[in-house]
C-alpha positions as CSV (number, residue, x, y, z in Angstrom):
1,M,0.0,0.0,0.0
2,I,1.2,3.5,-0.9
3,D,2.7,5.5,1.9
4,E,0.2,8.2,3.0
5,S,3.0,10.9,2.7
6,L,3.4,10.1,-1.0
7,R,-0.2,10.6,-2.0
8,H,-0.8,13.3,-4.6
9,T,-2.4,16.3,-2.8
10,V,-4.4,19.4,-3.6
11,G,-1.2,21.4,-3.3
12,D,0.6,19.1,-5.7
13,T,-2.2,19.7,-8.2
14,V,-2.1,23.5,-7.9
15,M,1.7,23.5,-8.2
16,S,1.6,21.3,-11.3
17,I,-0.7,23.6,-13.3
18,M,0.8,26.9,-11.9
19,P,4.5,25.9,-11.4
20,M,5.7,29.5,-11.1
21,G,3.1,30.4,-8.5
22,T,-0.2,32.3,-8.9
23,L,1.6,35.6,-8.9
24,P,4.9,35.0,-10.6
25,L,7.7,37.3,-9.4
26,S,8.0,38.6,-13.0
27,D,4.7,40.3,-12.5
28,L,5.8,42.3,-9.5
29,P,7.4,45.7,-9.8
30,V,11.2,45.4,-9.7
31,E,11.5,47.0,-6.3
32,D,9.0,44.5,-4.9
33,V,10.8,41.3,-6.1
34,G,13.4,41.3,-3.3
35,D,10.8,42.0,-0.6
36,A,8.6,39.2,-1.9
37,T,11.6,36.7,-1.9
38,E,12.6,37.7,1.7
39,E,9.0,37.4,2.9
40,I,8.8,33.8,1.6
41,Q,12.1,32.9,3.2
42,E,11.0,34.4,6.6
43,T,7.8,32.4,6.8
44,D,7.5,29.2,8.7
45,D,8.2,25.9,6.9
46,D,4.5,25.0,6.3
47,L,3.6,28.5,4.9
48,A,6.7,28.5,2.8
49,D,5.4,25.4,1.0
50,Y,2.6,27.3,-0.5
51,E,3.5,31.0,-0.2
52,P,3.8,31.5,-4.0
53,W,0.3,30.2,-4.3
54,I,-1.2,32.0,-1.3
55,D,-3.4,34.3,-3.5
56,P,-5.6,33.2,-6.5
57,P,-4.3,33.5,-10.1
58,I,-4.6,37.1,-11.3
59,W,-6.0,36.0,-14.7
60,P,-9.4,34.4,-15.0
61,T,-8.1,32.0,-17.6
62,D,-5.4,30.8,-15.2
63,L,-7.9,30.4,-12.4
64,F,-10.1,28.4,-14.7
65,A,-7.1,26.1,-15.6
66,T,-6.3,25.6,-11.9
67,A,-9.9,24.9,-10.8
68,A,-10.6,22.7,-13.8
69,H,-7.4,20.8,-13.2
70,I,-8.4,20.2,-9.6
71,V,-11.9,19.0,-10.7
72,H,-10.4,16.8,-13.4
73,I,-7.6,15.2,-11.5
74,S,-9.6,14.6,-8.3
75,G,-12.6,13.0,-10.0
76,L,-15.0,15.0,-7.8
77,L,-17.5,16.1,-10.4
78,P,-19.6,12.9,-10.3
79,Y,-20.3,13.7,-6.6
80,F,-21.8,17.1,-7.6
81,D,-25.6,17.0,-7.7
82,P,-27.1,19.6,-10.2
83,D,-30.3,19.9,-8.1
84,P,-30.0,23.0,-5.9
85,D,-32.7,21.7,-3.6
86,V,-30.7,18.6,-2.5
87,I,-29.7,18.7,1.2
88,P,-26.7,16.4,1.6
89,Q,-26.6,14.5,4.9
90,L,-23.6,13.2,6.8
91,G,-23.4,9.5,6.1
92,D,-25.0,9.7,2.7
93,R,-24.0,6.9,0.4
94,P,-22.8,7.9,-2.1
95,M,-21.6,11.2,-0.8
96,C,-22.8,14.3,-2.7
97,F,-22.7,18.1,-2.6
98,T,-24.5,20.8,-4.5
99,L,-24.6,24.6,-4.9
100,S,-27.7,26.4,-3.8
101,L,-29.4,28.9,-6.0
102,E,-27.8,31.6,-3.9
103,D,-24.4,30.1,-4.4
104,R,-24.9,30.0,-8.1
105,A,-26.1,33.5,-8.3
106,K,-23.2,34.7,-6.3
107,C,-20.7,32.9,-8.6
108,E,-22.4,34.4,-11.7
109,R,-22.3,37.9,-10.2
110,A,-18.6,37.6,-9.3
111,G,-17.7,36.3,-12.7
112,T,-19.7,39.0,-14.5
113,T,-18.0,41.7,-12.3
114,W,-14.6,40.3,-13.1
115,S,-15.4,40.3,-16.9
116,E,-16.1,44.0,-16.7
117,N,-12.9,45.0,-15.0
118,D,-9.6,43.5,-14.0
119,D,-10.0,43.5,-10.2
120,I,-10.3,40.0,-8.7
121,P,-13.6,39.8,-6.8
122,D,-13.3,39.4,-3.0
123,F,-15.4,36.2,-3.3
124,V,-12.6,34.6,-5.3
125,Y,-10.1,35.3,-2.5
126,D,-12.5,33.7,0.0
127,L,-12.9,30.6,-2.1
128,W,-9.2,30.4,-2.8
129,D,-8.5,30.4,1.0
130,V,-10.7,27.3,1.2
131,V,-8.6,25.6,-1.4
132,I,-5.4,26.5,0.3
133,A,-6.8,25.2,3.6
134,G,-7.0,21.8,1.9
135,W,-3.5,22.1,0.6
136,S,-2.1,18.9,2.2
137,Q,-5.3,16.8,1.7
138,P,-5.2,13.9,-0.9
139,I,-6.6,15.1,-4.2
140,R,-8.3,11.8,-5.1
141,A,-12.0,12.1,-4.4
142,S,-12.5,8.4,-3.8
143,F,-10.0,8.6,-0.9
144,H,-12.4,10.8,0.9
145,T,-15.4,8.5,0.3
146,Q,-13.8,5.4,1.8
147,K,-15.5,4.3,5.0
148,S,-12.5,4.8,7.1
149,N,-12.1,8.4,5.9
150,R,-15.7,9.4,5.3
151,K,-16.8,12.5,7.2
152,N,-18.1,15.6,5.5
153,V,-17.5,16.4,1.9
154,P,-14.2,18.3,1.8
155,K,-14.9,22.0,1.6
156,W,-12.5,22.5,-1.3
157,W,-14.7,20.3,-3.5
158,K,-17.4,23.0,-3.5
159,A,-14.9,25.8,-3.7
160,A,-13.2,24.3,-6.8
161,I,-16.6,24.1,-8.6
162,E,-17.4,27.7,-7.6
163,L,-14.1,29.0,-8.7
164,L,-14.4,27.2,-12.0
165,I,-17.9,28.8,-12.6
166,I,-16.6,32.3,-11.7
167,A,-13.6,32.0,-14.0
168,D,-15.7,30.6,-16.8
169,Q,-18.3,33.4,-16.4
170,A,-15.5,36.0,-16.4
171,C,-14.3,34.9,-19.8
172,V,-17.5,35.5,-21.8
173,G,-16.7,36.4,-25.4
174,L,-13.1,35.2,-25.2
175,G,-12.0,34.0,-28.7
176,S,-15.0,35.7,-30.3
177,P,-14.9,38.6,-32.8
178,P,-15.1,42.1,-31.2
179,D,-18.6,42.8,-30.0
180,P,-19.6,46.1,-28.2
181,R,-22.2,44.2,-26.3
182,K,-19.6,42.1,-24.5
183,P,-17.1,43.1,-21.8
184,R,-13.8,44.2,-23.2
185,W,-10.8,44.1,-20.9
186,L,-9.9,40.4,-21.2
187,I,-10.9,40.3,-24.9
188,D,-8.7,43.3,-25.6
189,A,-5.8,41.5,-23.8
190,F,-6.1,38.5,-26.1
191,Q,-7.0,40.4,-29.2
192,Q,-3.4,40.3,-30.3
193,L,-4.1,36.7,-31.3
194,F,-6.4,37.8,-34.0
195,A,-6.1,41.4,-34.9
196,K,-2.7,41.1,-36.5
197,P,-2.4,43.0,-39.8
198,F,-1.1,41.2,-42.9
199,V,2.2,43.1,-42.4
200,G,4.7,40.6,-41.0
201,L,2.9,37.5,-42.3
202,R,4.7,35.3,-44.9
203,R,3.3,36.0,-48.3
204,L,3.0,32.7,-50.3
205,T,1.8,34.0,-53.7
206,D,1.8,37.2,-55.6
207,E,-2.0,37.2,-55.8
208,G,-2.8,37.2,-52.1
209,A,-2.2,34.1,-50.0
210,Y,-0.6,34.7,-46.6
211,R,0.6,32.0,-44.3
212,A,-1.4,32.2,-41.0
213,K,0.9,32.6,-38.0
214,R,0.9,29.9,-35.3
215,Q,-1.3,31.0,-32.4
216,L,-0.6,30.8,-28.7
217,M,-0.9,27.2,-27.5
218,T,-3.3,28.2,-24.6
219,F,-5.3,31.1,-23.5
220,G,-3.9,30.7,-20.0
221,R,-1.1,33.1,-19.3
222,D,0.9,31.5,-16.5
223,S,-0.7,28.0,-16.3
224,D,1.5,25.3,-17.7
225,P,0.4,24.1,-21.2
226,D,2.4,20.9,-20.8
227,V,-0.2,20.0,-18.1
228,A,-3.4,21.3,-19.6
229,C,-4.6,24.1,-22.0
230,V,-7.4,26.6,-21.9
231,Q,-9.3,27.2,-25.1
232,P,-12.5,29.2,-26.0
233,K,-15.7,27.2,-26.1
234,N,-18.6,27.3,-28.6
235,R,-21.4,24.8,-28.0
236,I,-22.2,23.2,-24.6
237,S,-22.7,19.5,-24.6
238,A,-26.3,18.6,-23.8
239,V,-25.7,15.1,-22.6
240,G,-23.6,13.3,-19.9
241,C,-22.0,14.6,-16.7
242,N,-18.5,15.9,-17.5
243,M,-16.4,19.0,-17.7
244,R,-17.8,19.7,-21.2
245,N,-21.3,20.5,-19.9
246,L,-20.1,22.3,-16.8
247,T,-18.5,25.2,-18.7
248,R,-20.0,27.8,-21.0
249,N,-17.2,30.0,-22.3
250,L,-14.0,28.0,-21.8
251,A,-12.8,24.5,-22.5
252,Y,-10.2,22.5,-20.4
253,I,-8.3,20.3,-22.8
254,P,-5.2,18.0,-22.7
255,H,-1.7,19.3,-22.7
256,V,-0.2,20.8,-25.9
257,G,2.1,17.9,-26.5
258,N,-1.0,15.8,-27.4
259,V,-2.7,18.2,-29.8
260,R,-2.1,21.9,-30.5
261,C,-5.2,24.1,-31.1
262,H,-5.2,27.2,-33.2
263,W,-8.0,29.9,-33.5
264,H,-8.3,32.1,-36.6
265,Q,-10.5,34.9,-37.8
266,P,-10.5,36.8,-41.1
267,I,-8.3,39.8,-40.7
268,N,-9.9,43.2,-40.2
269,S,-13.3,41.8,-40.9
270,T,-16.8,42.5,-39.6
271,L,-18.2,39.1,-39.4
272,Q,-21.7,38.4,-40.7
273,E,-24.5,37.4,-38.4
274,D,-25.1,33.7,-37.8
275,A,-28.6,34.0,-39.1
276,D,-27.4,34.8,-42.6
277,A,-27.5,31.8,-45.1
278,L,-24.5,29.6,-45.7
279,D,-24.2,28.2,-49.2
280,I,-21.4,25.8,-50.0
281,L,-20.2,24.4,-53.3
282,I,-18.9,20.8,-53.2
283,I,-16.5,19.7,-56.0
284,P,-15.7,16.0,-55.6
285,L,-12.3,15.8,-57.2
286,P,-10.9,13.6,-58.6
287,F,-13.8,12.5,-60.8
288,V,-11.9,9.4,-61.9
289,I,-9.1,7.4,-60.3
290,E,-7.2,5.1,-62.6
291,D,-5.6,1.8,-61.5
292,N,-2.0,2.9,-61.8
293,W,-2.6,6.0,-59.7
294,F,-2.3,3.8,-56.6
295,R,1.3,2.8,-56.4
296,T,3.4,0.7,-54.0
297,K,6.4,2.5,-52.4
298,S,9.5,0.7,-53.6
299,T,11.4,1.6,-50.4
300,A,8.7,0.2,-48.1
301,L,7.5,-3.1,-49.6
302,P,6.3,-6.1,-47.4
303,H,9.3,-8.0,-46.0
304,D,9.3,-11.0,-43.7
305,D,11.8,-9.5,-41.3
306,R,11.5,-5.7,-41.7
307,R,7.9,-5.2,-42.6
308,P,6.0,-8.5,-42.0
309,R,2.7,-8.4,-43.9
310,W,2.7,-4.6,-44.4
311,G,4.0,-2.0,-46.8
312,N,3.4,1.6,-47.9
313,F,1.5,3.0,-50.9
314,E,1.3,6.3,-52.6
315,I,-1.3,8.1,-54.8
316,A,-0.1,9.8,-58.0
317,Q,-2.3,12.9,-58.6
318,D,-2.3,12.5,-62.3
319,W,-5.7,14.3,-62.5
320,L,-3.6,17.5,-61.9
321,V,-1.5,17.2,-65.1
322,D,-3.4,19.8,-66.9
323,Q,-3.7,22.5,-64.2
324,S,-5.1,25.2,-66.4
325,A,-8.0,23.1,-67.6
326,L,-8.7,22.0,-64.0
327,I,-8.7,25.6,-62.7
328,E,-11.1,26.6,-65.5
329,M,-13.4,23.7,-64.8
330,V,-13.6,24.8,-61.1
331,A,-14.3,28.4,-62.3
332,Q,-17.1,27.1,-64.4
333,E,-18.7,25.2,-61.5
334,V,-18.5,28.4,-59.3
335,Q,-20.2,30.3,-62.1
336,K,-22.9,27.7,-62.2
337,A,-23.4,28.0,-58.4
338,K,-23.6,31.8,-58.7
339,K,-26.3,31.5,-61.3
340,Q,-28.2,29.0,-59.2
341,L,-28.0,31.3,-56.2
342,G,-29.2,34.4,-58.0
343,T,-29.2,37.2,-55.5
344,E,-27.8,35.0,-52.8
345,Y,-24.1,34.7,-52.0
346,L,-21.7,31.8,-52.4
347,N,-19.9,31.4,-49.0
348,G,-17.6,28.4,-49.3
349,V,-16.0,25.9,-51.6
350,I,-15.0,22.4,-50.5
351,F,-12.8,19.7,-52.2
352,P,-12.2,16.2,-50.8
353,E,-9.1,14.6,-49.3
354,Y,-6.0,14.7,-51.4
355,A,-7.8,16.5,-54.3
356,L,-5.2,19.2,-54.9
357,T,-1.7,20.5,-54.1
358,E,-1.0,23.8,-52.3
359,P,0.1,25.7,-55.4
360,V,-2.9,24.6,-57.4
361,F,-5.2,25.4,-54.5
362,N,-3.8,29.0,-54.3
363,K,-4.4,29.4,-58.1
364,I,-7.9,28.2,-57.7
365,C,-8.6,30.5,-54.8
366,D,-7.3,33.5,-56.7
367,R,-9.5,32.6,-59.7
368,I,-12.8,31.8,-57.9
369,K,-12.5,34.9,-55.7
370,Q,-12.7,37.0,-58.8
371,I,-15.9,35.3,-59.8
372,A,-17.4,35.2,-56.3
373,P,-16.0,38.2,-54.3
374,E,-18.2,37.3,-51.4
375,L,-16.5,33.9,-50.7
376,E,-15.7,33.5,-47.0
377,F,-13.6,30.3,-47.1
378,A,-12.3,27.4,-49.3
379,I,-11.2,24.0,-48.0
380,T,-9.3,21.2,-49.7
381,G,-7.3,18.0,-49.1
382,S,-3.8,18.4,-50.4
383,S,-0.6,16.4,-51.0
384,T,1.6,19.4,-50.0
385,N,1.3,22.0,-47.2
386,C,2.3,25.7,-46.9
387,D,5.9,24.7,-46.3
388,T,6.1,22.5,-49.5
389,E,6.3,19.4,-47.4
390,E,4.7,16.2,-48.9
391,G,2.0,14.1,-47.1
392,N,-1.7,14.3,-46.5
393,F,-3.0,17.7,-45.4
394,V,-6.0,19.9,-45.2
395,L,-5.7,23.5,-46.5
396,T,-8.1,26.2,-45.5
397,A,-8.3,29.7,-46.9
398,I,-10.3,32.4,-45.1
399,W,-11.1,35.9,-46.6
400,K,-12.3,39.1,-45.2
401,N,-16.0,39.5,-45.7
402,N,-16.9,41.3,-48.9
403,R,-20.3,42.1,-50.4
404,L,-19.0,44.2,-53.3
405,D,-19.1,43.3,-56.9
406,A,-15.4,44.1,-57.4
407,L,-12.3,43.3,-55.3
408,S,-9.7,45.6,-54.2
409,E,-6.2,44.2,-53.6
410,K,-6.9,44.1,-49.8
411,E,-10.2,42.1,-50.3
412,N,-8.3,39.5,-52.3
413,R,-5.8,38.7,-49.6
414,Y,-6.5,35.7,-47.5
415,L,-5.0,33.7,-44.7
416,L,-4.0,30.1,-45.5
417,T,-3.5,27.4,-43.0
418,S,-2.4,23.8,-43.3
419,R,-2.3,20.8,-41.0
420,R,-1.4,17.2,-41.2
421,K,-3.7,14.2,-41.1
422,H,-3.7,12.6,-37.7
423,H,-3.8,9.0,-38.7
424,R,-2.5,7.0,-41.7
425,W,-5.0,5.3,-44.0
426,R,-4.6,1.5,-43.7
427,L,-5.9,-0.5,-46.7
428,S,-6.8,-3.9,-45.6
429,G,-7.4,-6.9,-47.8
430,D,-11.2,-6.2,-47.7
431,Q,-10.7,-2.6,-48.7
432,I,-8.4,-3.6,-51.5
433,L,-11.2,-5.7,-52.9
434,D,-13.8,-3.0,-52.2
435,Y,-11.9,-0.5,-54.3
436,N,-10.9,-3.0,-57.0
437,L,-7.2,-2.6,-56.3
438,Q,-6.2,-6.2,-56.1
439,G,-4.3,-5.9,-59.4
440,I,-2.0,-3.3,-57.8
441,L,-1.8,-4.2,-54.1
442,D,-1.4,-7.6,-52.6
443,E,-4.6,-8.2,-50.5
444,S,-2.7,-10.6,-48.2
445,A,-0.8,-7.6,-46.7
446,A,-1.9,-4.4,-45.1
447,W,-0.9,-1.2,-46.9
448,W,-0.4,2.0,-45.1
449,E,-0.4,5.4,-46.9
450,S,3.0,7.1,-46.9
451,H,2.5,10.0,-44.6
452,R,4.4,11.5,-41.6
453,I,2.1,12.6,-38.8
454,A,4.3,14.8,-36.6
455,Q,2.6,17.4,-34.3
456,R,-1.1,16.9,-34.3
457,E,-3.0,20.2,-34.6
458,I,-6.6,21.4,-34.9
459,H,-7.6,24.7,-36.5
460,F,-10.8,26.5,-35.5
461,F,-12.1,29.2,-37.7
462,H,-14.5,31.9,-36.3
463,F,-16.3,32.7,-39.6
464,R,-19.5,34.2,-38.2
465,Q,-20.4,36.2,-35.1
466,T,-20.7,33.1,-32.9
467,S,-20.1,30.3,-35.4
468,V,-16.9,28.2,-35.6
469,F,-16.0,25.5,-38.1
470,T,-13.1,23.0,-38.1
471,T,-11.9,20.2,-40.4
472,M,-11.0,16.6,-40.2
473,I,-9.4,14.2,-42.8
474,C,-10.9,10.8,-43.3
475,E,-9.3,8.6,-40.6
476,D,-9.4,11.6,-38.1
477,L,-13.2,11.2,-38.1
478,A,-13.1,7.5,-37.5
479,R,-10.5,7.5,-34.7
480,S,-11.7,9.0,-31.4
481,D,-8.2,9.6,-30.2
482,P,-6.7,12.1,-29.7
483,C,-9.1,14.8,-31.1
484,H,-12.7,13.8,-30.4
485,D,-12.5,14.8,-26.8
486,I,-11.1,18.2,-27.8
487,L,-13.9,18.7,-30.4
488,R,-16.5,17.8,-27.8
489,A,-14.9,20.2,-25.2
490,I,-14.8,23.1,-27.6
491,G,-18.0,22.4,-29.5
492,P,-17.6,23.9,-33.0
493,N,-20.8,24.5,-34.8
494,L,-19.6,22.9,-38.1
495,L,-17.2,20.1,-38.9
496,F,-16.2,19.5,-42.5
497,A,-14.8,16.0,-42.9
498,I,-12.9,15.5,-46.2
499,L,-12.5,11.9,-47.3
500,M,-11.2,9.6,-50.1
501,D,-13.9,7.0,-49.6
502,G,-16.9,5.2,-51.0
503,P,-20.5,6.4,-51.1
504,Q,-21.6,8.7,-48.3
505,T,-24.7,6.7,-47.3
506,R,-26.3,6.7,-43.9
507,F,-25.4,3.0,-43.4
508,R,-21.6,3.4,-43.7
509,W,-18.9,4.4,-41.1
510,P,-18.9,8.2,-41.8
511,A,-22.5,8.4,-40.8
512,R,-21.9,6.5,-37.5
513,Y,-19.0,8.8,-36.4
514,A,-20.7,11.9,-37.6
515,A,-23.7,11.0,-35.5
516,T,-21.6,10.8,-32.3
517,L,-20.4,14.4,-32.7
518,A,-23.8,15.7,-33.7
519,D,-25.2,14.2,-30.5
520,D,-22.3,15.4,-28.3
521,P,-21.6,18.4,-28.4
522,G,-24.2,19.3,-31.1
523,T,-21.7,19.8,-34.0
524,S,-23.2,19.6,-37.5
525,V,-21.1,17.4,-39.7
526,L,-20.6,17.4,-43.5
527,T,-18.6,14.6,-45.1
528,V,-17.3,14.9,-48.6
529,T,-15.6,12.2,-50.7
530,S,-14.1,12.0,-54.2
531,L,-16.3,10.9,-57.1
532,G,-13.4,8.8,-58.4
533,L,-12.9,6.5,-55.4
534,M,-16.6,6.2,-54.8
535,D,-17.0,5.2,-58.5
536,R,-14.4,2.5,-58.1
537,S,-16.2,1.0,-55.1
538,T,-19.5,0.9,-56.9
539,R,-17.9,-0.7,-60.0
540,A,-16.3,-3.3,-57.8
541,G,-19.9,-4.4,-56.8
542,K,-19.5,-3.3,-53.2
543,Y,-22.4,-0.9,-53.4
544,P,-25.3,-0.3,-55.8
545,P,-24.4,2.3,-58.5
546,N,-24.8,5.8,-57.1
547,S,-23.1,9.2,-56.9
548,T,-23.6,10.0,-53.2
549,V,-20.6,12.2,-52.8
550,A,-21.5,13.9,-49.5
551,M,-23.6,13.4,-46.4
552,W,-25.1,15.9,-43.8
553,R,-25.8,15.1,-40.2
554,D,-26.9,17.5,-37.4
555,E,-28.1,17.4,-33.8
556,S,-31.8,17.2,-34.8
557,G,-31.1,13.7,-36.1
558,T,-31.4,14.7,-39.7
559,T,-29.2,12.7,-42.0
560,R,-29.1,13.7,-45.7
561,E,-27.4,11.8,-48.5
562,L,-26.2,14.3,-51.1
563,T,-26.1,12.9,-54.6
564,L,-24.8,14.2,-57.9
565,D,-27.0,13.8,-61.0
566,E,-25.4,12.0,-63.9
567,G,-23.1,14.3,-65.8
568,S,-22.9,16.8,-62.9
569,R,-19.5,17.8,-61.5
570,S,-20.5,19.8,-58.4
571,L,-23.2,20.1,-55.7
572,L,-24.6,23.2,-54.0
573,L,-25.5,22.8,-50.4
574,S,-27.6,25.5,-48.6
575,L,-27.7,25.7,-44.8
576,E,-29.7,27.8,-42.4
577,A,-28.9,28.7,-38.8
578,K,-31.3,27.8,-36.0
579,N,-31.1,29.6,-32.7
580,V,-30.8,27.1,-29.9
581,V,-30.5,27.3,-26.1
582,D,-27.5,25.6,-24.4
583,Q,-27.4,25.1,-20.6
584,T,-24.5,24.1,-18.3
585,L,-24.7,21.5,-15.7
586,D,-25.0,24.2,-13.0
587,G,-27.9,25.8,-14.8
588,R,-26.4,28.8,-16.7
589,I,-28.1,29.5,-20.0
590,N,-26.6,30.5,-23.3
591,D,-29.5,31.6,-25.5
592,G,-27.2,32.9,-28.2
593,A,-26.1,29.5,-29.6
594,W,-26.6,28.5,-33.2
595,S,-27.0,25.2,-34.9
596,W,-26.5,24.8,-38.6
597,R,-29.2,22.8,-40.3
598,Y,-29.8,21.4,-43.8
599,K,-32.0,23.6,-46.1
600,T,-31.7,22.5,-49.7
601,S,-29.1,20.9,-52.1
602,A,-28.9,20.9,-55.8
603,S,-26.7,19.0,-58.3
604,L,-25.2,21.5,-60.9
């Protein structure tokens, strides 16, 4: 049995997330640094243990990180009863605690006050004293529920939940575009993340592509991102009992070494209201995939000793040989969409996994922006990224909003991001048969796509006043680790999953995984595949002949298969925003949430 003196304590937990203290010496005026150091040295041994943490963190994002880390590591949340009328009794089995309506109102008031100015509320100091009083107590909640230890619920349990609510409430609007209706001081402090001019960004093309800068790894200032990160939050999960539905404005997510998150907004743009329509053009490139475009990698073939029963394959993008013709074809499809929309606006263009390269994508962006000046974003799968590295990437271009008929040079500039696929595609023997590839790949072996994963990243794009989208690449949607928990914690309104896959029917794997994210946290999911690989799977006899190149799923349970008519090369999807009400586990309401829903679709 572990020595009691070695148990992880509340103090250990606080120190791990705030290793430099809650008021780092670097924040003190120079003349006060020496006095502070002497004061710590002169205290008794017990006080010296936690003197750097004697006051609460001075930034609400750091207080949130600390309180959330305590709640997460301890496992105390399941003992919290959301019912404010519960009266816990000594000896209850299982133990529980709650917050009265008065407690909750006091926390909301304190958080709102803090959001309006940078003075830490007195109530925060009072609650922090409760946490400090439990400094040497074991952090693990189940330790306190054992019969030999069971007394009253530790006071720091309730204090940690209250501090989390206050810090979360203080960060209303964090990560969102500027809004005069929301408090400013904290948003102004972090606006440097988004309000950067194009000056200083790396220009990628003469026409207007600029490489987006890497964002800060966490919105916490002094909390350790190698322990946990703080990110803005969009939707509140409506199901379960977890941290995801306890917070309204902030998300507590794993350390940055696991996955790094980035937030982006169009530069110097007044974002449209969420209620405006969202019209997206889907172009399912490549339209055909020939047998010899799947190729074994000669340096990584199956080998009894080195690679038993597995090898690597590559895809030759021979559909990109005539780039000029391809770009003009895309331009024609955009013109068709504009004609179909009439007085409405075309907001986005999406291509599937591995459809393009970064140079071709930039040329397409420049061309179609001239045709549709109002475009807000374009997304594609690519075999190269912004640094000319090869692999499997998703590229996203975001423009400043524009409702003019003509573009100035500034309106044509856009931010370009790229990120790597998080998992390699594994072609099993069954899939080789499904895609009619047995003449190219040995179905007795497993074939992995040639791709280096490196640092896993997720990019979130704030494209409307309160709406956020993100992207996933094929296997990323199917594998829950390491990103699904992050997606559920942050709750983007929209997820675009670009695939190289078979038909997007409601009975196949994309529909299953899309449904889980639509249910929790309420993210609407659009999956898009290439017509070429889908056609190979139907010709192999795996599925009935069809051209279902995309699928839509939202939290209402709606699943729509989106099918191309014979001879068509693109599909126009129209979405509408529905105002919904989200609610946290402690009862706080967000009546300004939006859910994107299917409206209409048309094959062009």
